[in-house]
N, C-alpha and C positions, 0 to 999 in steps of 0.2 A: 385902468384899462391898458392893455399892452398894444401899442401901435408903434412898431419899429419902422426903420427907414424902408425896409423892403415892402412892408404892408402899405406905407404911405405912398411909395412909388407906384405900386399896383393901383391904388386908389386914384392917384393923379392921372394915370394913363386911362383908367376906366371912364373918367369924366368925358372923354372924347370918343369913347368906343361904343359900338352897338352892343346889344345883348349878346352874350357869348354862348357858343355851343358847348363849351367846357370851361371849367375854372382856369384862370391864368396860372396861379401858383398856389397850391395848398400850403398852409404853414407847417412847420416841423413840430408843432405842438397843438394844443386845443383839439384833441381827438379822443375818442373812446376806443379801447382795444378789445376786440372780440376774437380771441384765439390768435390766428395769424393775420388778422385784418385790423387796420386802423380806420375807424369810421368817423368821417367828418360830417357834421350837420351843416349843410349849406345855408339854410335860413338863419341859424344861430351865428354863423360867421358873418352873414350879411348884417345882422342886427348889432353885433358887438365888436367885430374887428374892422369892418368897413362901413360903419354906421352912417358916415357922412353922406353916403351915396346909395340910398335904398333903391330897390327895384332894378329894372333893366339897366345895364351899364355897370352895375356892381360886379366886381370880379368873381363873386360867389353866386351870382344869379345865373344859373345854367339852363338855358332854353333846351327843351327836348321835343319840339315840334318835329314832324317828319322832315321838313326842310332844313332844320337846324342840325340834325344828327345824321343826315344821309351820307355824309362823307366820313363819319366815324364808324366804328365796328358796332353793329347792332346785334345783340345777343337775343333779345326778346322784345317784341312790340305787339300792341293790339292793332296797329295801323295795317292797312291792306295795300298791296301793290308796291312796285319798285319806285324809286331806288332804295327806299328805307328798309325794305325787307331783304335786299340782296347785298352781300358783302363782296370783298375782293376775291379773286381766284385763290384757291387754297384755304378758303374758310367756308364753314357752313352758312346757310342762309339764317335769317333771324327766326327764332321760334315764334310761332303764332300764338302769343299770349291771349288769354281770354279777353274778349271785348264786350262782355255783358255780365250780368249778375248770376248767370246760370251755373257757373263753375266755382266751387269754393276752395279747390286745391289744384295746383298745376306744377308739374315736375318734368325735367328732362328724362327721367328714368322710365316714363311711359313711352314705349316705342312708337305709339300712334302719334305722338307729338313731334317726332323727328322731322326737321324741315328740309333735309337734303342739302347738298353742296351747292355753293354759288357758282362754282366753275373750277376748272383745273382738277387737281387730285389732292387727297389727304391720306397719308399713311395711317393705318389704324383709326379709321373714321367710324366711330361707334354710333349706334342708333339710340343710345341712352345718355348722350352728353352733347354739348355744343363743342365743336372741334375746329382747330385751325393749325396749319403747318407752322412751324417756327420760322420758316422762310417768309411766310406771309406776315407773321407778327413782327419780325425784324424790319421788314419794309415799312410797315405802318408806324412802329414806334420810333424808328430812326434815331436810336441812341437815347431816347427819353424813357421815363417811367410810365408804366401802365396805370391808369385810374379807371375804376369801375363805378359807373353812376346808376342810380336807381330812383324811379318815380314811385310815390305812394298816391294812389288814386282811388281811395275808398269812399263809400257813401258817407256824407257828413251828417245826414239827418238822424243817424242811429247813435250819435254821441260818441264818447271816448271809446267804448267797447267796439263799436262798429267801424271806427276809423283806424283801429289798430290792426296790424297784419303780421303774421309770423313768417320768418325767412331764415333760410340756412343754405350754405353752399360749400362745395369743395372744388378745388382747382389743382391740377397736377400736369406733369409733363411726362411723355413716354418717348423711348428711343426707337431706333429702327426696328427692333424685335418686338416692340410693344411693352417693354419692361419699364417700371417706374424709375424716373430720374430724381434723385435727391429724396423728397418727401411729399406728402399730401398736405396742401395748405387749406385750412378751413376758416370759414366765417361762422362762428359758433358762440352760443351763450354759455358754453362750458358747464352743462348739466346744472344750471342755476335757475333761480326763480324767473318766471316770465313776467318781468316788471321793467319799468324804465330804468335808465342809467341811475346808479346810486343804490339800487336794490337788486338788479339782475346780475348777469354774468359779465358785464362790461367793466373794464378797468380804465380809469382816467389816466390818459397818457401812459399806457402800459408798455411793456417790453415784449414784442412778439417772439423774441428768441426764447422766452421762458415757456412757451406753449409748444407741444408736439401732439399731433393727432394720434400718434401711436398705431396708425394703420398703414399697412403696406411696407414692404422691404425694398430698399433700393436695389435695382438690378433684377427684380423678379416681377412677374405679371401681377397687376393690381386689379382686383374686381371691385370697382367703385359701387356697384349696385348692392353689394353686401354691407357697405358702410352707411348705415342709416342714422339720422339724428335721434337722440334720446327723446322719447315722448312719454316718460313716466308720469308726469303730472305738471301742474302749474308751478310747483315748487322745485321741479328738477327736469329741465329740458334743455336741449341744444338749440332750439329755435330762438332766434333773436326777435325781440319786439320792435317792430317798425311802427312808431306811434303817430297819432294825429297831432294833438297839442303836446309838445315836449318843452318843458320849462316855460310854459305859457306861450310858446311860439308855434304857429301852425306848421306842420310838416306834411299834411295831407294836401299837397299842392296841385294835384291833378296831373294830367298826362303831358302838359306843356312846360313844366318846370321840374327839374330834378331836386329831390330832397336830400339825398345822401351821396357822398363820394367815398369809395373804399380804396385804400392803398394796401398792398401786400408787399412790404419791404423785402422779405426774404425771397419771394417769388421774383420780384424785380431784379434782385441780385443774381438769381439763377439765370434769368433771361440774359442779363448782361454777360455772364460767364459763358453761356452757350453761344450767344451771338458772336463773341470774340474768339471762339474756338474754331480755327481754320481746319481742324482735322475731322470735323463731322459734317454730314450733309443735312442742313437744316430742313430740307424738303422732306426728310424721313423722320424728323422729330415732330411731335404733335403736342399741342396745348389743348387741355380738356377742361370744361366747366360743367359741373352737375349742380343745378340749383333747384330748390324746393320753395314754393310760395303758397301760403294759405294754411288751412287746417288739415294736417296729416291725419289720415284715417286711423292712425294709432290712438288719437285722442278721442275718436268717436265720430258720429255723423254730424252733418252740417248744423242741425238744430240742437246738438248736444251742448250743455253748458260750457264744456271745455273749449268748444269752438266759438260759441257766441260771446262768451265772457261777460254775460249780463250780471252775474253775481261777483265774479272776480274783478271786473272792471276793465279788462283788456281782452278783446277777442282775437281770433286767429284767421277767420275766414277771409278769402277773397270774396268781395261782395259787389264789385262794380266793374272790374276789368280795366284794361288799358294800362296796366303797370308796364314799365319798360326797364330793361337793363341794357346799357350800352357802354362802350369802352372808348376812352380818350387817352391823351398822353400829356405829359408835362415834363419840365426840366427835372433832372434827378434831384431828389431830396437828400438832405443830410441825414444819414442813418444813425447819428448819435442819439442815444436815449436821453430824453429831457432830464434835467436835474430834478431831484425829489420835490422841490418847492412847487406846489400846485399853481397852475396858471389861473389868471383871472376868470376865464370862462368856466373852469372846473369848480372853483370855489363858489361862483354864482350858481352853477348847475346843481351842486350838491345841496345848497340851501333851498333853491326852488323845488328841486325834486323831493326833498324831505317834506316841505310844506304841502306839496301836492299829494304825497302819499298819506300824510296824516289826515288831510281833508277827505281823501277817498275812503279811509277807514272809519270815518265818523258815521 
């Protein structure tokens, strides 16, 4: 097991600390790469990296109660009322995510879901994405990297299929004229099988620079509503599986504890470059997020096998509500791609995932 000095130091500090609203420092390894995003399993990091201090106080135990995240950027929440639903001036309010079992799919691209602006103004503020001025993002991040956190709050009584949830997202920046800056960054399964790590589209400790969405040209208007995730079949989709039990560890943790942390290294580099550019007006540059949660209508209706996953083993429907997406910050990570030798967690993960997949197929 790899516990270096940095991890030990984090652990030692955590012994005296209360439960955190965001992880102290994510490691520069032990993640799974989905397109432009490095996905960290917070419960797996708790279990294998900071194992000596389980539960609240662990550096990877991330509270997501309304009180814990109210001072962070909340992109979507099932909670009602401020301050958790209101962000800083220059940012949209939080999307009102489903807070019951009546909605099986939720997306920013549905204009009816647009939450409106928290205060101030946003250039190119779309009704089909969550938006924030780069000036507001610069103030919040204050020289640190952006981390996106996600809750999985599915019904447990339906088993593995019912605890699983489909997710996809694209993030991008526009300039004063509304044209794309650099590229579109995607959290994607890369047109692969809708299965857990080891069999789906995730790459253990992958290199985000090898992936390009191939949509949108820098310096030209980008219509994000026309960039939709592939819904061909369970064998070929861009939707990422957010599982319940992953490697034998519960990830369906409810609304009060985050299950995953996503890092977008190239997007963080773009932020840093733009924030340092004194020749542009950050108030006129805008950060956008388009997220999709649940079973896309392209797969079929709520009771369709492709959505329930009763035979496949992994469903896609939202079935309980109160999922949350929120943004925190942390010290800038080393961008160096890890050496080819697999980390301890990845070797363990591949073994357990293989065992679980064989058992599912029996």
